[in-house]
PDB file with SEQRES, HELIX, SHEET and CRYST1 records, atoms N, CA, C and O in Angstrom:
SEQRES   1 A   58  UNK UNK UNK UNK UNK UNK UNK UNK UNK UNK UNK UNK UNK          
SEQRES   2 A   58  UNK UNK UNK UNK UNK UNK UNK UNK UNK UNK UNK UNK UNK          
SEQRES   3 A   58  UNK UNK UNK UNK UNK UNK UNK UNK UNK UNK UNK UNK UNK          
SEQRES   4 A   58  UNK UNK UNK UNK UNK UNK UNK UNK UNK UNK UNK UNK UNK          
SEQRES   5 A   58  UNK UNK UNK UNK UNK UNK                                      
HELIX    1 AA1 UNK A    2  UNK A   10  1                                   9    
HELIX    2 AA2 UNK A   13  UNK A   37  1                                  25    
HELIX    3 AA3 UNK A   39  UNK A   57  1                                  19    
CRYST1    1.000    1.000    1.000  90.00  90.00  90.00 P 1           1          
ATOM      1  N   UNK A   1       6.762  28.976  37.353  1.00  0.00           N  
ATOM      2  CA  UNK A   1       6.993  29.002  35.915  1.00  0.00           C  
ATOM      3  C   UNK A   1       7.571  27.670  35.441  1.00  0.00           C  
ATOM      4  O   UNK A   1       7.253  27.192  34.352  1.00  0.00           O  
ATOM      5  N   UNK A   2       8.415  27.089  36.270  1.00  0.00           N  
ATOM      6  CA  UNK A   2       9.014  25.817  35.890  1.00  0.00           C  
ATOM      7  C   UNK A   2       7.956  24.712  35.822  1.00  0.00           C  
ATOM      8  O   UNK A   2       8.038  23.822  34.976  1.00  0.00           O  
ATOM      9  N   UNK A   3       6.964  24.773  36.717  1.00  0.00           N  
ATOM     10  CA  UNK A   3       5.877  23.796  36.692  1.00  0.00           C  
ATOM     11  C   UNK A   3       5.085  23.891  35.392  1.00  0.00           C  
ATOM     12  O   UNK A   3       4.655  22.873  34.850  1.00  0.00           O  
ATOM     13  N   UNK A   4       4.895  25.083  34.903  1.00  0.00           N  
ATOM     14  CA  UNK A   4       4.157  25.285  33.656  1.00  0.00           C  
ATOM     15  C   UNK A   4       4.865  24.601  32.487  1.00  0.00           C  
ATOM     16  O   UNK A   4       4.226  23.920  31.684  1.00  0.00           O  
ATOM     17  N   UNK A   5       6.169  24.780  32.392  1.00  0.00           N  
ATOM     18  CA  UNK A   5       6.917  24.151  31.305  1.00  0.00           C  
ATOM     19  C   UNK A   5       6.961  22.632  31.454  1.00  0.00           C  
ATOM     20  O   UNK A   5       6.901  21.905  30.462  1.00  0.00           O  
ATOM     21  N   UNK A   6       7.066  22.155  32.693  1.00  0.00           N  
ATOM     22  CA  UNK A   6       7.099  20.712  32.933  1.00  0.00           C  
ATOM     23  C   UNK A   6       5.775  20.079  32.548  1.00  0.00           C  
ATOM     24  O   UNK A   6       5.750  19.037  31.894  1.00  0.00           O  
ATOM     25  N   UNK A   7       4.669  20.703  32.950  1.00  0.00           N  
ATOM     26  CA  UNK A   7       3.361  20.140  32.596  1.00  0.00           C  
ATOM     27  C   UNK A   7       3.106  20.227  31.093  1.00  0.00           C  
ATOM     28  O   UNK A   7       2.465  19.345  30.522  1.00  0.00           O  
ATOM     29  N   UNK A   8       3.599  21.273  30.457  1.00  0.00           N  
ATOM     30  CA  UNK A   8       3.447  21.404  29.011  1.00  0.00           C  
ATOM     31  C   UNK A   8       4.236  20.317  28.287  1.00  0.00           C  
ATOM     32  O   UNK A   8       3.759  19.775  27.289  1.00  0.00           O  
ATOM     33  N   UNK A   9       5.426  19.990  28.768  1.00  0.00           N  
ATOM     34  CA  UNK A   9       6.256  18.976  28.133  1.00  0.00           C  
ATOM     35  C   UNK A   9       5.662  17.579  28.290  1.00  0.00           C  
ATOM     36  O   UNK A   9       5.853  16.727  27.423  1.00  0.00           O  
ATOM     37  N   UNK A  10       4.941  17.335  29.392  1.00  0.00           N  
ATOM     38  CA  UNK A  10       4.362  16.020  29.649  1.00  0.00           C  
ATOM     39  C   UNK A  10       2.989  15.843  29.010  1.00  0.00           C  
ATOM     40  O   UNK A  10       2.497  14.718  28.925  1.00  0.00           O  
ATOM     41  N   UNK A  11       2.365  16.916  28.565  1.00  0.00           N  
ATOM     42  CA  UNK A  11       1.030  16.851  27.976  1.00  0.00           C  
ATOM     43  C   UNK A  11       1.103  16.184  26.602  1.00  0.00           C  
ATOM     44  O   UNK A  11       1.832  16.644  25.723  1.00  0.00           O  
ATOM     45  N   UNK A  12       0.347  15.099  26.418  1.00  0.00           N  
ATOM     46  CA  UNK A  12       0.367  14.364  25.161  1.00  0.00           C  
ATOM     47  C   UNK A  12      -0.939  14.486  24.384  1.00  0.00           C  
ATOM     48  O   UNK A  12      -1.107  13.798  23.378  1.00  0.00           O  
ATOM     49  N   UNK A  13      -1.854  15.324  24.809  1.00  0.00           N  
ATOM     50  CA  UNK A  13      -3.136  15.425  24.110  1.00  0.00           C  
ATOM     51  C   UNK A  13      -2.968  15.995  22.704  1.00  0.00           C  
ATOM     52  O   UNK A  13      -3.706  15.607  21.799  1.00  0.00           O  
ATOM     53  N   UNK A  14      -2.043  16.880  22.505  1.00  0.00           N  
ATOM     54  CA  UNK A  14      -1.787  17.424  21.176  1.00  0.00           C  
ATOM     55  C   UNK A  14      -1.226  16.379  20.234  1.00  0.00           C  
ATOM     56  O   UNK A  14      -1.551  16.354  19.047  1.00  0.00           O  
ATOM     57  N   UNK A  15      -0.376  15.513  20.778  1.00  0.00           N  
ATOM     58  CA  UNK A  15       0.200  14.444  19.957  1.00  0.00           C  
ATOM     59  C   UNK A  15      -0.890  13.491  19.480  1.00  0.00           C  
ATOM     60  O   UNK A  15      -0.845  13.016  18.345  1.00  0.00           O  
ATOM     61  N   UNK A  16      -1.864  13.210  20.334  1.00  0.00           N  
ATOM     62  CA  UNK A  16      -2.958  12.328  19.954  1.00  0.00           C  
ATOM     63  C   UNK A  16      -3.776  12.946  18.831  1.00  0.00           C  
ATOM     64  O   UNK A  16      -4.156  12.252  17.888  1.00  0.00           O  
ATOM     65  N   UNK A  17      -4.050  14.230  18.921  1.00  0.00           N  
ATOM     66  CA  UNK A  17      -4.806  14.909  17.872  1.00  0.00           C  
ATOM     67  C   UNK A  17      -4.046  14.882  16.546  1.00  0.00           C  
ATOM     68  O   UNK A  17      -4.642  14.703  15.484  1.00  0.00           O  
ATOM     69  N   UNK A  18      -2.748  15.057  16.616  1.00  0.00           N  
ATOM     70  CA  UNK A  18      -1.932  15.020  15.399  1.00  0.00           C  
ATOM     71  C   UNK A  18      -1.958  13.619  14.799  1.00  0.00           C  
ATOM     72  O   UNK A  18      -2.039  13.466  13.580  1.00  0.00           O  
ATOM     73  N   UNK A  19      -1.889  12.598  15.645  1.00  0.00           N  
ATOM     74  CA  UNK A  19      -1.938  11.224  15.146  1.00  0.00           C  
ATOM     75  C   UNK A  19      -3.265  10.937  14.455  1.00  0.00           C  
ATOM     76  O   UNK A  19      -3.290  10.325  13.387  1.00  0.00           O  
ATOM     77  N   UNK A  20      -4.361  11.374  15.055  1.00  0.00           N  
ATOM     78  CA  UNK A  20      -5.664  11.175  14.421  1.00  0.00           C  
ATOM     79  C   UNK A  20      -5.747  11.934  13.098  1.00  0.00           C  
ATOM     80  O   UNK A  20      -6.334  11.439  12.136  1.00  0.00           O  
ATOM     81  N   UNK A  21      -5.176  13.104  13.047  1.00  0.00           N  
ATOM     82  CA  UNK A  21      -5.147  13.866  11.800  1.00  0.00           C  
ATOM     83  C   UNK A  21      -4.360  13.158  10.716  1.00  0.00           C  
ATOM     84  O   UNK A  21      -4.764  13.146   9.554  1.00  0.00           O  
ATOM     85  N   UNK A  22      -3.231  12.564  11.095  1.00  0.00           N  
ATOM     86  CA  UNK A  22      -2.426  11.819  10.121  1.00  0.00           C  
ATOM     87  C   UNK A  22      -3.158  10.574   9.634  1.00  0.00           C  
ATOM     88  O   UNK A  22      -3.097  10.244   8.449  1.00  0.00           O  
ATOM     89  N   UNK A  23      -3.849   9.883  10.531  1.00  0.00           N  
ATOM     90  CA  UNK A  23      -4.621   8.712  10.127  1.00  0.00           C  
ATOM     91  C   UNK A  23      -5.722   9.112   9.151  1.00  0.00           C  
ATOM     92  O   UNK A  23      -5.936   8.435   8.146  1.00  0.00           O  
ATOM     93  N   UNK A  24      -6.420  10.207   9.442  1.00  0.00           N  
ATOM     94  CA  UNK A  24      -7.479  10.679   8.546  1.00  0.00           C  
ATOM     95  C   UNK A  24      -6.901  11.059   7.181  1.00  0.00           C  
ATOM     96  O   UNK A  24      -7.514  10.777   6.152  1.00  0.00           O  
ATOM     97  N   UNK A  25      -5.745  11.685   7.166  1.00  0.00           N  
ATOM     98  CA  UNK A  25      -5.117  12.065   5.898  1.00  0.00           C  
ATOM     99  C   UNK A  25      -4.728  10.831   5.094  1.00  0.00           C  
ATOM    100  O   UNK A  25      -4.935  10.790   3.881  1.00  0.00           O  
ATOM    101  N   UNK A  26      -4.168   9.830   5.757  1.00  0.00           N  
ATOM    102  CA  UNK A  26      -3.790   8.605   5.050  1.00  0.00           C  
ATOM    103  C   UNK A  26      -5.003   7.875   4.502  1.00  0.00           C  
ATOM    104  O   UNK A  26      -4.962   7.352   3.388  1.00  0.00           O  
ATOM    105  N   UNK A  27      -6.080   7.833   5.273  1.00  0.00           N  
ATOM    106  CA  UNK A  27      -7.303   7.203   4.784  1.00  0.00           C  
ATOM    107  C   UNK A  27      -7.860   7.954   3.581  1.00  0.00           C  
ATOM    108  O   UNK A  27      -8.341   7.334   2.632  1.00  0.00           O  
ATOM    109  N   UNK A  28      -7.800   9.261   3.614  1.00  0.00           N  
ATOM    110  CA  UNK A  28      -8.282  10.060   2.486  1.00  0.00           C  
ATOM    111  C   UNK A  28      -7.480   9.761   1.223  1.00  0.00           C  
ATOM    112  O   UNK A  28      -8.046   9.612   0.140  1.00  0.00           O  
ATOM    113  N   UNK A  29      -6.179   9.677   1.367  1.00  0.00           N  
ATOM    114  CA  UNK A  29      -5.328   9.372   0.207  1.00  0.00           C  
ATOM    115  C   UNK A  29      -5.653   7.981  -0.328  1.00  0.00           C  
ATOM    116  O   UNK A  29      -5.706   7.782  -1.541  1.00  0.00           O  
ATOM    117  N   UNK A  30      -5.869   7.018   0.564  1.00  0.00           N  
ATOM    118  CA  UNK A  30      -6.194   5.656   0.131  1.00  0.00           C  
ATOM    119  C   UNK A  30      -7.532   5.617  -0.597  1.00  0.00           C  
ATOM    120  O   UNK A  30      -7.664   4.930  -1.610  1.00  0.00           O  
ATOM    121  N   UNK A  31      -8.524   6.347  -0.094  1.00  0.00           N  
ATOM    122  CA  UNK A  31      -9.840   6.377  -0.730  1.00  0.00           C  
ATOM    123  C   UNK A  31      -9.753   7.026  -2.109  1.00  0.00           C  
ATOM    124  O   UNK A  31     -10.348   6.534  -3.068  1.00  0.00           O  
ATOM    125  N   UNK A  32      -9.022   8.115  -2.206  1.00  0.00           N  
ATOM    126  CA  UNK A  32      -8.864   8.792  -3.494  1.00  0.00           C  
ATOM    127  C   UNK A  32      -8.157   7.883  -4.498  1.00  0.00           C  
ATOM    128  O   UNK A  32      -8.531   7.837  -5.669  1.00  0.00           O  
ATOM    129  N   UNK A  33      -7.137   7.163  -4.038  1.00  0.00           N  
ATOM    130  CA  UNK A  33      -6.422   6.246  -4.929  1.00  0.00           C  
ATOM    131  C   UNK A  33      -7.335   5.120  -5.394  1.00  0.00           C  
ATOM    132  O   UNK A  33      -7.281   4.719  -6.556  1.00  0.00           O  
ATOM    133  N   UNK A  34      -8.171   4.606  -4.498  1.00  0.00           N  
ATOM    134  CA  UNK A  34      -9.083   3.515  -4.872  1.00  0.00           C  
ATOM    135  C   UNK A  34     -10.120   3.995  -5.872  1.00  0.00           C  
ATOM    136  O   UNK A  34     -10.421   3.293  -6.837  1.00  0.00           O  
ATOM    137  N   UNK A  35     -10.665   5.173  -5.655  1.00  0.00           N  
ATOM    138  CA  UNK A  35     -11.672   5.713  -6.566  1.00  0.00           C  
ATOM    139  C   UNK A  35     -11.061   5.996  -7.932  1.00  0.00           C  
ATOM    140  O   UNK A  35     -11.683   5.743  -8.963  1.00  0.00           O  
ATOM    141  N   UNK A  36      -9.849   6.518  -7.932  1.00  0.00           N  
ATOM    142  CA  UNK A  36      -9.179   6.815  -9.193  1.00  0.00           C  
ATOM    143  C   UNK A  36      -8.911   5.540  -9.987  1.00  0.00           C  
ATOM    144  O   UNK A  36      -8.995   5.542 -11.215  1.00  0.00           O  
ATOM    145  N   UNK A  37      -8.590   4.453  -9.289  1.00  0.00           N  
ATOM    146  CA  UNK A  37      -8.257   3.220  -9.995  1.00  0.00           C  
ATOM    147  C   UNK A  37      -9.476   2.550 -10.614  1.00  0.00           C  
ATOM    148  O   UNK A  37      -9.330   1.806 -11.585  1.00  0.00           O  
ATOM    149  N   UNK A  38     -10.677   2.788 -10.084  1.00  0.00           N  
ATOM    150  CA  UNK A  38     -11.873   2.158 -10.652  1.00  0.00           C  
ATOM    151  C   UNK A  38     -12.734   3.148 -11.438  1.00  0.00           C  
ATOM    152  O   UNK A  38     -13.848   2.819 -11.843  1.00  0.00           O  
ATOM    153  N   UNK A  39     -12.225   4.339 -11.650  1.00  0.00           N  
ATOM    154  CA  UNK A  39     -12.982   5.395 -12.325  1.00  0.00           C  
ATOM    155  C   UNK A  39     -13.424   4.979 -13.721  1.00  0.00           C  
ATOM    156  O   UNK A  39     -14.587   5.162 -14.080  1.00  0.00           O  
ATOM    157  N   UNK A  40     -12.519   4.426 -14.508  1.00  0.00           N  
ATOM    158  CA  UNK A  40     -12.852   4.062 -15.888  1.00  0.00           C  
ATOM    159  C   UNK A  40     -13.884   2.946 -15.938  1.00  0.00           C  
ATOM    160  O   UNK A  40     -14.790   2.970 -16.771  1.00  0.00           O  
ATOM    161  N   UNK A  41     -13.749   1.966 -15.047  1.00  0.00           N  
ATOM    162  CA  UNK A  41     -14.711   0.872 -15.017  1.00  0.00           C  
ATOM    163  C   UNK A  41     -16.103   1.371 -14.635  1.00  0.00           C  
ATOM    164  O   UNK A  41     -17.106   0.926 -15.194  1.00  0.00           O  
ATOM    165  N   UNK A  42     -16.157   2.299 -13.680  1.00  0.00           N  
ATOM    166  CA  UNK A  42     -17.454   2.857 -13.281  1.00  0.00           C  
ATOM    167  C   UNK A  42     -18.084   3.662 -14.406  1.00  0.00           C  
ATOM    168  O   UNK A  42     -19.292   3.577 -14.625  1.00  0.00           O  
ATOM    169  N   UNK A  43     -17.292   4.431 -15.112  1.00  0.00           N  
ATOM    170  CA  UNK A  43     -17.815   5.202 -16.240  1.00  0.00           C  
ATOM    171  C   UNK A  43     -18.390   4.285 -17.313  1.00  0.00           C  
ATOM    172  O   UNK A  43     -19.454   4.561 -17.867  1.00  0.00           O  
ATOM    173  N   UNK A  44     -17.691   3.202 -17.601  1.00  0.00           N  
ATOM    174  CA  UNK A  44     -18.174   2.242 -18.601  1.00  0.00           C  
ATOM    175  C   UNK A  44     -19.478   1.599 -18.138  1.00  0.00           C  
ATOM    176  O   UNK A  44     -20.421   1.460 -18.917  1.00  0.00           O  
ATOM    177  N   UNK A  45     -19.525   1.212 -16.879  1.00  0.00           N  
ATOM    178  CA  UNK A  45     -20.732   0.565 -16.349  1.00  0.00           C  
ATOM    179  C   UNK A  45     -21.924   1.510 -16.402  1.00  0.00           C  
ATOM    180  O   UNK A  45     -23.007   1.114 -16.835  1.00  0.00           O  
ATOM    181  N   UNK A  46     -21.741   2.754 -15.968  1.00  0.00           N  
ATOM    182  CA  UNK A  46     -22.849   3.710 -16.003  1.00  0.00           C  
ATOM    183  C   UNK A  46     -23.278   4.029 -17.428  1.00  0.00           C  
ATOM    184  O   UNK A  46     -24.463   4.244 -17.683  1.00  0.00           O  
ATOM    185  N   UNK A  47     -22.337   4.062 -18.348  1.00  0.00           N  
ATOM    186  CA  UNK A  47     -22.686   4.295 -19.754  1.00  0.00           C  
ATOM    187  C   UNK A  47     -23.515   3.141 -20.298  1.00  0.00           C  
ATOM    188  O   UNK A  47     -24.490   3.353 -21.018  1.00  0.00           O  
ATOM    189  N   UNK A  48     -23.122   1.920 -19.950  1.00  0.00           N  
ATOM    190  CA  UNK A  48     -23.875   0.750 -20.402  1.00  0.00           C  
ATOM    191  C   UNK A  48     -25.282   0.724 -19.811  1.00  0.00           C  
ATOM    192  O   UNK A  48     -26.245   0.398 -20.506  1.00  0.00           O  
ATOM    193  N   UNK A  49     -25.398   1.064 -18.542  1.00  0.00           N  
ATOM    194  CA  UNK A  49     -26.718   1.102 -17.896  1.00  0.00           C  
ATOM    195  C   UNK A  49     -27.587   2.185 -18.537  1.00  0.00           C  
ATOM    196  O   UNK A  49     -28.772   1.963 -18.789  1.00  0.00           O  
ATOM    197  N   UNK A  50     -27.004   3.350 -18.799  1.00  0.00           N  
ATOM    198  CA  UNK A  50     -27.745   4.427 -19.441  1.00  0.00           C  
ATOM    199  C   UNK A  50     -28.216   4.046 -20.830  1.00  0.00           C  
ATOM    200  O   UNK A  50     -29.348   4.344 -21.212  1.00  0.00           O  
ATOM    201  N   UNK A  51     -27.354   3.391 -21.584  1.00  0.00           N  
ATOM    202  CA  UNK A  51     -27.737   2.963 -22.942  1.00  0.00           C  
ATOM    203  C   UNK A  51     -28.848   1.917 -22.878  1.00  0.00           C  
ATOM    204  O   UNK A  51     -29.765   1.936 -23.699  1.00  0.00           O  
ATOM    205  N   UNK A  52     -28.770   1.007 -21.909  1.00  0.00           N  
ATOM    206  CA  UNK A  52     -29.805  -0.011 -21.773  1.00  0.00           C  
ATOM    207  C   UNK A  52     -31.147   0.608 -21.373  1.00  0.00           C  
ATOM    208  O   UNK A  52     -32.200   0.173 -21.840  1.00  0.00           O  
ATOM    209  N   UNK A  53     -31.103   1.615 -20.515  1.00  0.00           N  
ATOM    210  CA  UNK A  53     -32.336   2.286 -20.122  1.00  0.00           C  
ATOM    211  C   UNK A  53     -32.949   3.041 -21.291  1.00  0.00           C  
ATOM    212  O   UNK A  53     -34.167   3.033 -21.470  1.00  0.00           O  
ATOM    213  N   UNK A  54     -32.105   3.697 -22.089  1.00  0.00           N  
ATOM    214  CA  UNK A  54     -32.622   4.395 -23.257  1.00  0.00           C  
ATOM    215  C   UNK A  54     -33.232   3.427 -24.264  1.00  0.00           C  
ATOM    216  O   UNK A  54     -34.273   3.713 -24.857  1.00  0.00           O  
ATOM    217  N   UNK A  55     -32.589   2.292 -24.452  1.00  0.00           N  
ATOM    218  CA  UNK A  55     -33.105   1.290 -25.389  1.00  0.00           C  
ATOM    219  C   UNK A  55     -34.404   0.698 -24.883  1.00  0.00           C  
ATOM    220  O   UNK A  55     -35.276   0.358 -25.683  1.00  0.00           O  
ATOM    221  N   UNK A  56     -34.556   0.564 -23.577  1.00  0.00           N  
ATOM    222  CA  UNK A  56     -35.770   0.008 -23.008  1.00  0.00           C  
ATOM    223  C   UNK A  56     -36.941   0.973 -23.098  1.00  0.00           C  
ATOM    224  O   UNK A  56     -38.089   0.535 -23.180  1.00  0.00           O  
ATOM    225  N   UNK A  57     -36.682   2.276 -23.084  1.00  0.00           N  
ATOM    226  CA  UNK A  57     -37.738   3.285 -23.176  1.00  0.00           C  
ATOM    227  C   UNK A  57     -38.179   3.535 -24.606  1.00  0.00           C  
ATOM    228  O   UNK A  57     -39.264   4.074 -24.821  1.00  0.00           O  
ATOM    229  N   UNK A  58     -37.387   3.169 -25.573  1.00  0.00           N  
ATOM    230  CA  UNK A  58     -37.684   3.480 -26.971  1.00  0.00           C  
ATOM    231  C   UNK A  58     -38.703   2.563 -27.579  1.00  0.00           C  
ATOM    232  O   UNK A  58     -39.046   2.713 -28.752  1.00  0.00           O  
TER     233      UNK A  58                                                      
END                                                                             
């Protein structure tokens, strides 16, 4: 029984999975922040492109 607890305490595979999860979460937050910061500029650009396409078809 003591060997089981010792091997469990030395096992670091769970810590690695948690670290990868934290990295993925931080990247997600960074991507969301970047998209949010350029949202208005993208909306303006797409509106301008749409208006130009409509004017070209008329």
